KEKE-3310 file (N, C-alpha, C; in steps of 0.2 Angstrom, whole numbers, plus 5000, padded with zeros to 4 digits):
npx = (4844:4855:4854:4856:4859:4863:4870:4879:4892:4896:4892:4882:4866:4857:4842:4841:4854:4871:4886:4903:4915:4931:4938:4952:4963:4979:4974:4961:4947:4936:4920:4912:4897:4882:4879:4868:4856:4862:4858:4850:4837:4837:4837:4824:4817:4822:4818:4816:4829:4838:4845:4860:4878:4892:4904:4921:4938:4949:4966:4975:4973:4980:4993:5005:5007:5008:5020:5029:5025:5018:5010:5005:4998:4988:4982:4976:4967:4958:4954:4945:4934:4933:4932:4935:4945:4952:4965:4980:4995:5010:5024:5041:5048:5040:5034:5023:5018:5021:5012:5000:5000:5000:4988:4979:4983:4977:4964:4958:4949:4951:4942:4943:4954:4966:4975:4988:4984:4980:4990:5003:5018:5011:5001:5004:5007:4994:4988:4995:4992:4978:4978:4986:4979:4967:4956:4945:4942:4947:4953:4957:4966:4967:4975:4989:4980:4975:4979:4971:4958:4953:4949:4937:4942:4952:4946:4939:4950:4954:4944:4946:4958:4954:4944:4952:4960:4950:4946:4957:4956:4944:4946:4953:4945:4943:4936:4934:4936:4934:4940:4936:4942:4942:4942:4936:4923:4922:4928:4922:4915:4910:4897:4896:4901:4917:4916:4903:4904:4913:4907:4897:4905:4911:4915:4902:4905:4914:4914:4910:4919:4913:4920:4914:4917:4927:4918:4910:4920:4922:4911:4898:4883:4885:4875:4866:4874:4877:4865:4862:4871:4868:4866:4878:4888:4894:4903:4907:4917:4920:4921:4925:4924:4930:4929:4933:4938:4954:4970:4980:4977:4981:4994:4992:4989:4977:4966:4965:4955:4940:4933:4921:4905:4907:4910:4905:4897:4882:4878:4867:4858:4865:4866:4853:4851:4858:4850:4850:4860:4873:4887:4899:4904:4917:4928:4939:4953:4963:4971:4973:4970:4968:4971:4973:4967:4958:4949:4945:4939:4928:4922:4918:4909:4899:4894:4890:4882:4872:4866:4870:4880:4884:4891)
npy = (4847:4861:4875:4892:4907:4921:4931:4925:4924:4937:4946:4959:4956:4959:4957:4962:4963:4966:4974:4970:4980:4983:4993:4998:5001:4999:4994:4991:4983:4988:4986:4991:5000:4992:4993:4992:4987:4985:4988:4977:4975:4971:4957:4953:4947:4935:4919:4912:4916:4925:4939:4939:4937:4949:4951:4945:4943:4929:4931:4921:4916:4924:4922:4919:4929:4940:4938:4942:4955:4965:4977:4979:4968:4969:4981:4976:4967:4976:4983:4975:4975:4971:4975:4971:4959:4943:4939:4928:4921:4930:4932:4930:4941:4951:4962:4962:4975:4981:4974:4977:4991:4992:4986:4995:5007:5003:5004:4992:4983:4972:4958:4947:4936:4923:4912:4905:4893:4902:4899:4897:4904:4909:4917:4931:4934:4933:4944:4954:4953:4957:4970:4976:4974:4980:4972:4961:4947:4932:4916:4899:4891:4878:4869:4857:4841:4836:4822:4818:4820:4808:4799:4797:4801:4808:4819:4825:4830:4839:4848:4853:4860:4870:4877:4882:4891:4900:4905:4913:4922:4928:4934:4945:4953:4948:4938:4920:4908:4892:4884:4873:4858:4844:4832:4834:4831:4819:4807:4793:4793:4783:4783:4797:4812:4820:4834:4834:4828:4836:4849:4850:4850:4862:4878:4891:4903:4901:4901:4896:4895:4889:4879:4878:4871:4861:4853:4848:4841:4831:4823:4827:4837:4854:4864:4857:4856:4869:4874:4866:4871:4885:4900:4899:4898:4911:4915:4910:4900:4902:4893:4885:4871:4855:4847:4834:4820:4817:4808:4818:4828:4828:4832:4845:4849:4852:4848:4860:4874:4882:4898:4905:4898:4891:4878:4863:4867:4872:4887:4896:4888:4886:4899:4900:4890:4896:4906:4919:4921:4922:4932:4935:4931:4923:4922:4910:4903:4889:4884:4888:4885:4894:4912:4919:4932:4934:4924:4928:4940:4935:4927:4937:4944:4935:4931:4944:4950:4941:4942:4934:4938:4953:4969)
npz = (5045:5046:5056:5060:5070:5062:5069:5077:5072:5072:5063:5056:5052:5038:5029:5017:5012:5015:5019:5024:5032:5038:5050:5059:5072:5081:5093:5092:5083:5073:5066:5051:5047:5039:5021:5015:5002:4987:4971:4971:4967:4954:4953:4955:4945:4944:4947:4962:4967:4979:4985:4981:4986:4988:4975:4974:4973:4975:4978:4976:4964:4954:4958:4951:4942:4951:4956:4946:4943:4953:4954:4941:4940:4950:4945:4934:4939:4946:4935:4929:4937:4950:4966:4979:4988:4992:5002:5000:5001:4999:4987:4992:4991:4993:5005:5019:5022:5009:5001:5007:5005:4991:4987:4993:4985:4973:4975:4981:4992:5006:5009:5016:5024:5020:5031:5041:5055:5069:5080:5092:5086:5076:5080:5082:5069:5063:5069:5064:5050:5051:5055:5045:5033:5037:5041:5048:5047:5046:5039:5041:5029:5026:5020:5019:5017:5033:5042:5052:5049:5045:5055:5069:5082:5078:5072:5082:5089:5080:5081:5093:5091:5082:5089:5099:5091:5087:5099:5102:5092:5093:5105:5102:5094:5082:5068:5065:5053:5043:5029:5016:5007:4996:5004:5016:5013:5008:5013:5023:5039:5051:5044:5041:5034:5036:5039:5044:5055:5062:5063:5073:5085:5085:5091:5092:5086:5075:5058:5041:5026:5012:4999:4984:4973:4977:4984:4974:4967:4977:4975:4979:4979:4977:4980:4989:5000:5003:5006:5018:5027:5028:5036:5042:5034:5027:5017:5001:4990:4973:4959:4944:4932:4926:4938:4943:4952:4954:4954:4955:4963:4977:4975:4973:4960:4952:4938:4924:4927:4922:4916:4927:4925:4914:4916:4925:4935:4944:4946:4947:4955:4966:4972:4974:4983:4994:4999:5001:5011:5009:5010:5003:4987:4981:4969:4962:4955:4953:4943:4926:4909:4899:4896:4911:4915:4906:4909:4921:4919:4911:4921:4930:4923:4920:4933:4938:4928:4927:4938:4949:4958:4966:4963)
capx = (4847:4858:4851:4860:4858:4869:4874:4884:4898:4898:4889:4875:4862:4851:4840:4842:4861:4875:4893:4907:4921:4934:4942:4955:4970:4983:4971:4954:4945:4929:4916:4908:4889:4880:4878:4861:4855:4865:4856:4847:4830:4837:4836:4817:4814:4826:4813:4819:4835:4837:4851:4867:4883:4896:4909:4927:4943:4955:4972:4979:4972:4985:4999:5011:5007:5010:5027:5033:5022:5013:5006:5002:4992:4982:4978:4971:4961:4954:4951:4940:4929:4934:4933:4937:4949:4954:4972:4982:5001:5014:5030:5045:5051:5035:5033:5016:5017:5021:5006:4994:5000:4999:4981:4976:4984:4973:4957:4956:4949:4952:4936:4944:4962:4968:4981:4989:4981:4983:4993:5010:5021:5007:4996:5007:5006:4987:4986:4998:4988:4972:4980:4989:4973:4961:4950:4944:4939:4953:4951:4962:4965:4965:4980:4987:4975:4977:4977:4966:4951:4952:4946:4933:4946:4956:4942:4938:4956:4954:4939:4949:4962:4950:4941:4958:4961:4944:4946:4962:4954:4938:4948:4956:4940:4943:4932:4938:4933:4937:4939:4937:4944:4938:4943:4931:4916:4923:4929:4916:4917:4904:4891:4895:4907:4921:4913:4897:4907:4917:4903:4893:4910:4915:4911:4897:4908:4917:4910:4913:4919:4912:4922:4909:4921:4929:4912:4908:4925:4921:4905:4892:4880:4886:4869:4863:4878:4876:4858:4862:4875:4864:4869:4884:4893:4893:4907:4908:4922:4916:4926:4922:4929:4928:4927:4934:4943:4960:4976:4985:4974:4985:5000:4990:4989:4971:4965:4964:4949:4937:4929:4914:4899:4909:4911:4900:4894:4876:4878:4860:4855:4869:4864:4846:4851:4861:4844:4852:4864:4880:4890:4904:4905:4924:4930:4946:4955:4969:4975:4969:4973:4967:4973:4969:4964:4952:4945:4943:4934:4922:4919:4915:4903:4894:4891:4887:4877:4866:4863:4872:4884:4884:4898)
capy = (4853:4865:4882:4896:4914:4924:4936:4921:4925:4944:4950:4962:4953:4963:4953:4965:4962:4970:4974:4971:4983:4983:4999:4996:5003:4994:4991:4989:4981:4990:4984:4997:4999:4989:4998:4991:4983:4989:4985:4970:4974:4968:4950:4951:4943:4928:4915:4908:4919:4930:4943:4936:4940:4953:4948:4946:4938:4926:4933:4915:4915:4927:4922:4919:4936:4944:4937:4946:4962:4966:4983:4978:4963:4972:4985:4972:4965:4982:4985:4970:4977:4969:4980:4967:4953:4939:4938:4922:4923:4934:4930:4932:4948:4956:4962:4963:4982:4982:4971:4981:4998:4991:4985:5002:5011:5001:5004:4986:4982:4965:4956:4941:4934:4916:4912:4899:4893:4907:4895:4898:4910:4912:4922:4937:4935:4934:4951:4959:4953:4960:4977:4979:4974:4983:4967:4957:4941:4927:4910:4894:4889:4871:4864:4851:4837:4833:4814:4817:4820:4801:4796:4801:4804:4814:4825:4828:4833:4845:4853:4857:4865:4875:4881:4886:4896:4904:4909:4918:4927:4932:4939:4951:4956:4945:4932:4915:4903:4887:4883:4866:4855:4838:4827:4835:4829:4813:4801:4791:4792:4781:4785:4804:4815:4823:4840:4833:4826:4842:4855:4851:4851:4868:4884:4894:4909:4898:4901:4892:4897:4883:4879:4874:4867:4855:4849:4845:4836:4825:4819:4829:4843:4860:4867:4854:4857:4876:4874:4864:4876:4891:4906:4897:4899:4917:4915:4904:4900:4901:4891:4880:4867:4848:4845:4827:4818:4813:4807:4823:4833:4828:4836:4852:4850:4850:4850:4867:4877:4887:4903:4903:4897:4887:4871:4859:4870:4875:4892:4898:4883:4887:4905:4899:4887:4900:4909:4926:4921:4923:4939:4936:4926:4924:4919:4908:4897:4886:4883:4889:4883:4900:4917:4920:4938:4933:4919:4932:4944:4931:4925:4943:4946:4929:4932:4950:4951:4936:4943:4929:4942:4960:4973)
capz = (5042:5050:5056:5064:5070:5059:5073:5081:5070:5073:5057:5057:5047:5035:5024:5010:5010:5019:5017:5030:5031:5044:5052:5065:5074:5084:5099:5091:5077:5072:5060:5049:5046:5033:5016:5012:4996:4981:4965:4972:4964:4947:4954:4957:4940:4944:4951:4967:4969:4984:4987:4981:4989:4984:4971:4976:4970:4979:4974:4974:4957:4950:4962:4947:4939:4956:4957:4941:4942:4958:4953:4935:4941:4954:4941:4929:4943:4947:4929:4927:4940:4956:4971:4985:4987:4998:5002:5002:5003:4994:4986:4998:4989:4994:5012:5021:5021:5002:4998:5009:5001:4984:4987:4994:4980:4967:4978:4982:4999:5008:5013:5021:5024:5022:5035:5045:5061:5074:5086:5093:5083:5070:5083:5081:5062:5062:5071:5059:5044:5052:5055:5039:5028:5040:5040:5054:5045:5045:5038:5040:5022:5027:5016:5015:5021:5039:5042:5058:5046:5043:5061:5073:5087:5075:5070:5089:5091:5076:5083:5099:5089:5079:5095:5102:5087:5088:5106:5102:5087:5096:5111:5099:5090:5075:5066:5062:5049:5040:5021:5015:5001:4995:5009:5021:5011:5004:5018:5027:5046:5054:5040:5040:5031:5041:5041:5048:5062:5065:5064:5080:5090:5085:5095:5088:5083:5070:5052:5036:5019:5008:4992:4981:4968:4980:4986:4968:4966:4982:4973:4982:4975:4981:4982:4995:5006:5005:5009:5025:5031:5028:5038:5045:5028:5024:5012:4996:4985:4967:4954:4939:4928:4926:4944:4943:4957:4951:4958:4955:4968:4983:4973:4972:4953:4949:4931:4923:4928:4917:4919:4930:4921:4908:4918:4927:4941:4943:4951:4949:4960:4972:4974:4976:4990:4999:5001:5004:5017:5006:5010:4998:4982:4980:4963:4963:4950:4955:4937:4920:4903:4895:4899:4918:4916:4902:4912:4927:4916:4909:4927:4933:4919:4921:4939:4939:4923:4928:4945:4954:4963:4965:4963)
cpx = (4849:4855:4854:4858:4864:4873:4879:4891:4900:4895:4883:4871:4857:4849:4840:4849:4865:4882:4897:4913:4924:4938:4945:4961:4974:4979:4964:4952:4938:4925:4912:4901:4888:4878:4871:4861:4857:4863:4853:4840:4831:4836:4829:4815:4817:4822:4818:4826:4834:4844:4857:4872:4887:4902:4916:4932:4948:4961:4977:4979:4977:4992:5006:5012:5010:5017:5032:5031:5016:5008:5002:4996:4986:4978:4974:4965:4956:4950:4945:4934:4929:4936:4936:4941:4950:4961:4974:4989:5005:5021:5035:5048:5046:5033:5025:5014:5016:5015:5000:4994:4998:4991:4977:4977:4979:4966:4954:4955:4949:4945:4937:4952:4963:4974:4982:4985:4984:4985:5000:5012:5016:5002:4998:5006:4999:4985:4989:4994:4981:4973:4982:4983:4967:4955:4950:4942:4945:4950:4957:4961:4965:4970:4986:4982:4978:4974:4972:4959:4949:4949:4942:4937:4950:4952:4940:4944:4956:4949:4942:4954:4959:4947:4946:4959:4956:4944:4951:4959:4948:4940:4952:4952:4940:4938:4936:4934:4937:4935:4941:4940:4940:4937:4938:4924:4917:4924:4923:4918:4910:4897:4891:4902:4911:4918:4907:4899:4910:4912:4900:4898:4913:4911:4907:4900:4912:4912:4914:4913:4919:4915:4918:4912:4923:4924:4910:4913:4924:4915:4898:4889:4881:4880:4866:4867:4877:4870:4858:4866:4872:4868:4876:4890:4892:4897:4907:4913:4919:4921:4923:4927:4926:4926:4927:4939:4948:4966:4981:4983:4979:4992:4998:4991:4983:4971:4964:4957:4947:4935:4923:4909:4901:4911:4905:4895:4887:4875:4871:4857:4859:4867:4857:4846:4854:4855:4846:4857:4871:4882:4895:4904:4912:4927:4938:4947:4962:4974:4970:4973:4973:4971:4969:4965:4957:4947:4942:4937:4927:4918:4915:4909:4898:4890:4887:4881:4871:4864:4865:4877:4883:4891:4899)
cpy = (4858:4872:4886:4903:4917:4929:4932:4922:4933:4948:4953:4960:4957:4959:4956:4965:4968:4969:4974:4974:4984:4989:4997:5000:4997:4991:4989:4987:4983:4988:4990:4995:4995:4995:4997:4987:4987:4985:4978:4969:4971:4960:4948:4946:4936:4924:4911:4911:4925:4933:4939:4940:4945:4949:4950:4941:4936:4927:4927:4914:4918:4927:4922:4926:4941:4944:4941:4953:4963:4971:4982:4973:4965:4977:4982:4970:4970:4984:4981:4972:4975:4975:4977:4961:4949:4937:4930:4923:4926:4931:4933:4939:4953:4956:4963:4970:4984:4980:4975:4988:4997:4990:4991:5006:5009:5001:4997:4985:4974:4963:4950:4939:4926:4916:4905:4899:4897:4903:4897:4904:4913:4917:4929:4939:4937:4942:4956:4959:4958:4968:4980:4979:4978:4978:4963:4949:4936:4920:4905:4891:4882:4866:4863:4847:4835:4826:4813:4817:4812:4797:4800:4804:4809:4820:4829:4832:4840:4850:4857:4862:4871:4880:4885:4892:4902:4908:4915:4924:4931:4937:4945:4954:4954:4939:4927:4910:4897:4886:4876:4864:4849:4833:4827:4832:4822:4807:4800:4790:4790:4783:4793:4806:4819:4830:4840:4831:4832:4847:4855:4852:4857:4874:4888:4900:4907:4898:4897:4896:4891:4884:4875:4869:4860:4850:4845:4839:4830:4821:4821:4835:4849:4863:4864:4856:4865:4877:4872:4868:4882:4897:4905:4897:4905:4919:4909:4905:4898:4899:4886:4877:4860:4845:4837:4826:4814:4812:4813:4828:4833:4832:4843:4854:4848:4851:4857:4869:4881:4893:4901:4903:4893:4880:4868:4861:4873:4881:4896:4894:4884:4893:4904:4895:4891:4904:4916:4927:4923:4931:4940:4930:4927:4919:4917:4902:4895:4886:4885:4887:4890:4906:4919:4926:4938:4929:4923:4937:4941:4929:4931:4944:4941:4930:4938:4951:4946:4937:4938:4932:4949:4964:4975)
cpz = (5047:5050:5062:5064:5067:5064:5077:5079:5069:5067:5059:5051:5044:5029:5017:5008:5013:5017:5024:5028:5037:5045:5058:5066:5078:5090:5098:5084:5077:5066:5058:5048:5040:5028:5013:5005:4990:4975:4965:4969:4957:4948:4955:4952:4940:4949:4956:4970:4974:4986:4987:4984:4985:4981:4974:4973:4975:4975:4973:4967:4952:4954:4957:4944:4944:4957:4952:4941:4947:4956:4946:4936:4945:4950:4936:4933:4944:4941:4927:4931:4948:4961:4978:4983:4993:4997:5003:5005:4997:4993:4991:4997:4991:5001:5013:5019:5013:4999:5000:5005:4994:4983:4988:4988:4974:4969:4979:4990:5001:5012:5017:5019:5025:5026:5038:5051:5066:5081:5086:5090:5078:5073:5081:5074:5060:5064:5066:5052:5045:5052:5048:5033:5031:5039:5046:5053:5042:5044:5037:5033:5021:5022:5019:5020:5028:5040:5048:5055:5044:5049:5065:5079:5084:5074:5077:5091:5087:5078:5089:5097:5086:5084:5098:5098:5087:5094:5106:5097:5090:5102:5108:5094:5083:5074:5063:5059:5046:5033:5020:5008:5000:5000:5014:5020:5007:5008:5022:5034:5050:5051:5039:5037:5037:5043:5045:5055:5066:5067:5071:5086:5090:5089:5090:5084:5077:5064:5047:5029:5015:5001:4988:4975:4971:4982:4980:4967:4971:4980:4975:4977:4980:4984:4988:5001:5008:5008:5017:5029:5032:5031:5041:5040:5024:5018:5007:4991:4978:4962:4950:4935:4927:4932:4945:4949:4953:4956:4959:4960:4974:4981:4972:4965:4950:4941:4930:4924:4923:4920:4922:4925:4915:4910:4920:4932:4939:4948:4952:4955:4967:4976:4977:4983:4995:5002:5004:5009:5015:5007:5005:4993:4979:4975:4964:4957:4952:4949:4931:4914:4898:4899:4906:4918:4911:4905:4918:4924:4914:4915:4930:4929:4920:4927:4940:4934:4924:4935:4950:4959:4961:4966:4970)
residu = (UNK:UNK:UNK:UNK:UNK:UNK:UNK:UNK:UNK:UNK:UNK:UNK:UNK:UNK:UNK:UNK:UNK:UNK:UNK:UNK:UNK:UNK:UNK:UNK:UNK:UNK:UNK:UNK:UNK:UNK:UNK:UNK:UNK:UNK:UNK:UNK:UNK:UNK:UNK:UNK:UNK:UNK:UNK:UNK:UNK:UNK:UNK:UNK:UNK:UNK:UNK:UNK:UNK:UNK:UNK:UNK:UNK:UNK:UNK:UNK:UNK:UNK:UNK:UNK:UNK:UNK:UNK:UNK:UNK:UNK:UNK:UNK:UNK:UNK:UNK:UNK:UNK:UNK:UNK:UNK:UNK:UNK:UNK:UNK:UNK:UNK:UNK:UNK:UNK:UNK:UNK:UNK:UNK:UNK:UNK:UNK:UNK:UNK:UNK:UNK:UNK:UNK:UNK:UNK:UNK:UNK:UNK:UNK:UNK:UNK:UNK:UNK:UNK:UNK:UNK:UNK:UNK:UNK:UNK:UNK:UNK:UNK:UNK:UNK:UNK:UNK:UNK:UNK:UNK:UNK:UNK:UNK:UNK:UNK:UNK:UNK:UNK:UNK:UNK:UNK:UNK:UNK:UNK:UNK:UNK:UNK:UNK:UNK:UNK:UNK:UNK:UNK:UNK:UNK:UNK:UNK:UNK:UNK:UNK:UNK:UNK:UNK:UNK:UNK:UNK:UNK:UNK:UNK:UNK:UNK:UNK:UNK:UNK:UNK:UNK:UNK:UNK:UNK:UNK:UNK:UNK:UNK:UNK:UNK:UNK:UNK:UNK:UNK:UNK:UNK:UNK:UNK:UNK:UNK:UNK:UNK:UNK:UNK:UNK:UNK:UNK:UNK:UNK:UNK:UNK:UNK:UNK:UNK:UNK:UNK:UNK:UNK:UNK:UNK:UNK:UNK:UNK:UNK:UNK:UNK:UNK:UNK:UNK:UNK:UNK:UNK:UNK:UNK:UNK:UNK:UNK:UNK:UNK:UNK:UNK:UNK:UNK:UNK:UNK:UNK:UNK:UNK:UNK:UNK:UNK:UNK:UNK:UNK:UNK:UNK:UNK:UNK:UNK:UNK:UNK:UNK:UNK:UNK:UNK:UNK:UNK:UNK:UNK:UNK:UNK:UNK:UNK:UNK:UNK:UNK:UNK:UNK:UNK:UNK:UNK:UNK:UNK:UNK:UNK:UNK:UNK:UNK:UNK:UNK:UNK:UNK:UNK:UNK:UNK:UNK:UNK:UNK:UNK:UNK:UNK:UNK:UNK:UNK:UNK:UNK:UNK:UNK:UNK:UNK:UNK:UNK:UNK:UNK:UNK:UNK:UNK)
# end
């Protein structure tokens, strides 16, 4: 079982729960103080559940809506109750400054940023993201599948790449993490899954954003993986649906997902397995058959009303 000191990735760990907010200028990135336990006493009656993370939304969920109506989409997101978002990528007609200004105008703070690997020309872009969003937590989104995940030597090479990216991030006051899909927990490399081979080869500063849905798609139980990673996985992607492995996955066309709590995932067990280590419960839906805003509202209410995430 993996065990880590939470301070390895630069967070101030408070067993009663804390919030990470980033304030920075062009030369420095400063982390704000923790805000303590907000409403956590309400989970006392939930046997086995400790201090769930704060709820946020991955904006990839509403990417199509953003293309046609940026402000209207963000207004609906905020109206549901979301105060924090994780950014992905914006349509070509929306600049980084426009996006950052729009988020600020709607009172939405960025908890984390999905980005390309900060190597080569992408290094400058990484710094631009961090400054524009006033956030120091950046995550390699991990798409598409890297063929190096299929061999032991390839995974060693990937570890070197991720360590190089982390060295650049940390030298600029930033935190760097990895987001998984299904292949990192599906292929068998000498009796281990790729992430099991990868993890011990990574620098201590690298954290994980575990996508609980893709772990389920890979055929594993998300709660077991979340428990094993412990404090090393302070961010969780929360999505629900049929969680079946299909041929369409490699084309980025998964089956439509449901509102959180309406699919096959066992989120109370996932929260219990996290044992209070989760900082952010980040809702994401790649595709939905129903109205996306209705699905988001149902997801928000399920997580918050059942004390599986806090506002």
